[in-house]
Phi, psi and omega in degrees: 000127182283170186297326179296317180294322177296316180299316179297319180297315179299316179299318178297318180295322181292314185286340182254012188300325181296338186279345185285148172295136183207179183233003176236129185224160176223140176234149178237154182213162175233162184293122177192146186308318183280352181246353177300333176305333179292324177296313179296318180299326179286310185289331181276346180091002181294316180297317179297321180302315181284330175295316179298325180301326182253018175055044177229171173242138178232116176267123181255117190239128174274133174246136187284333182248123186301305183297323178298323179300316180291321177299321180291319176299314181300324179283357177091011182281341177225152180275337182208158184202144174280135179194167177276167177299320181292317182290331174295324180286317192270348179248285181292316182296319178293342177263012178065032171259098184300122189230146181240130172283094184287316180233123172264099192273323183189173166227150182291128181230045183129355181281349175242134184209162176257125182241132176248141176266125178073359180240150185242355183240139178302327181299337180286357182285343183304130177082357182275160168273134183245116177275125178199169173281106186300139176067022176254187177297335176298319177296317178298315179300318179300313180301318179294321179295315181300324179301324185289345178240024175068028179243169172230178179295344174294342181274353180223174174239131181264132177245115182291125184221129179297148177297330179294339182254357192298312183295316181296322179298320183296331181288347181277155183292332186286338184266121183243352179204140175223157168234124184204185185234166178287149008276357180298321181300317180295320180298316183290316182293342177280350181279156179301141173070012180265129181229121176280118186249354177196142175213178188290348173292344176280345176225062186301141176082004183261332177255102188252137182257128191231161158250117185256135182238142174303125187300317181293321176298318179295320180298318182278344186224068180300338178296330176295314178300317181294317180294315181295316182289321177301316179295317183301313184284338169292319178296320178300323177295318178298317183302328184281350184226353187240103179295329179295324179293318178296321180295320177297317176298319180300309181299318181295334180265003176089021179224192176245181184302317180297320180294319181291318179294328175297321178290322176297330180293336179254020176235130176270090179286134176263079191296329182254151178298329179299314181294325179290320178295316180299318179295315183294327183271359183290154178291343181286329185300311178297329177295315177300315183290330176296316180298317181291323178297321180294316177299315184297317179296317179304327182260012175070029185265356183264008177099161184296333182276000184281118178273335180200184186289348182268010185301315181262131177279135178238119183264125174232162178299334181272003179135165180260133171249152183082200187282115180293341180269359181224051179286120181234354178223129185231128172260099187245109181276011186307311186284327177294326176292324175299320177295317180297327182271359181068033184253012178271000000 
């Protein structure tokens, strides 16, 4: 075998490494009310218990910056990552990293919001600079909010701000409006002169929180899917009856039990696998993803090769939207159904 063939073989092996059957995996998560269960699952030993059941190892890693966590997953540094439905489409899927929504954990029902300083009406947002994580669900929420008052993004100016810097930015005199998510949203709205004028409860079911897994990794390693889903729904059972567990999640996210429960009140947690399967199989999901695909294409988030919003195929139980020959995002309830049927 000549040197060129060897080089090509090595390159192929490296780029396909995630697809091989293996026994060690890593998932990453960031602080958010619906993802704190992963921290608890790790520290309590629940994740290890389920990993041991399937003779694998699962490393659960916290990343401080949300977008960076998805970038690292997209680059192949993690096998799975917590993210929203929109970010799953616009980052890994748009980079041709075929990804599967393994767990549909919840949807934001007030956990994402638009905040104005010194103003109490959404209509007052006109002409303002809006600090948010650009091209994230916050940006999407802003666009949806503006529609309700007959405005578009041309009526405001967006200032890209990392979630890690959002609270500090709001305390400065120059920042008069932000769009963000909890727990940052709760911190900001507790400040003087801060008024939440629109939130995700106005568009329920559109901002969905997921655990996304590399599709090839999942295909070659079904034991990973079983372990993660089994652990998740055991944690969900604990959350519903154990205040000590909730307190631990609260402290880890930088708040107290009351603060965390307030965030849960604005989150539609899909505590049971049955409820998650029902949501995933609904006819509304492809409609939501179509809307998000259109927003994403408008903002150039589907990649340079995208001629329209149908460039990326999105597979759901209720049908495929977009290009069936370029499916890069899959909502697959297979493992959640196994949990519902007690077969994990």
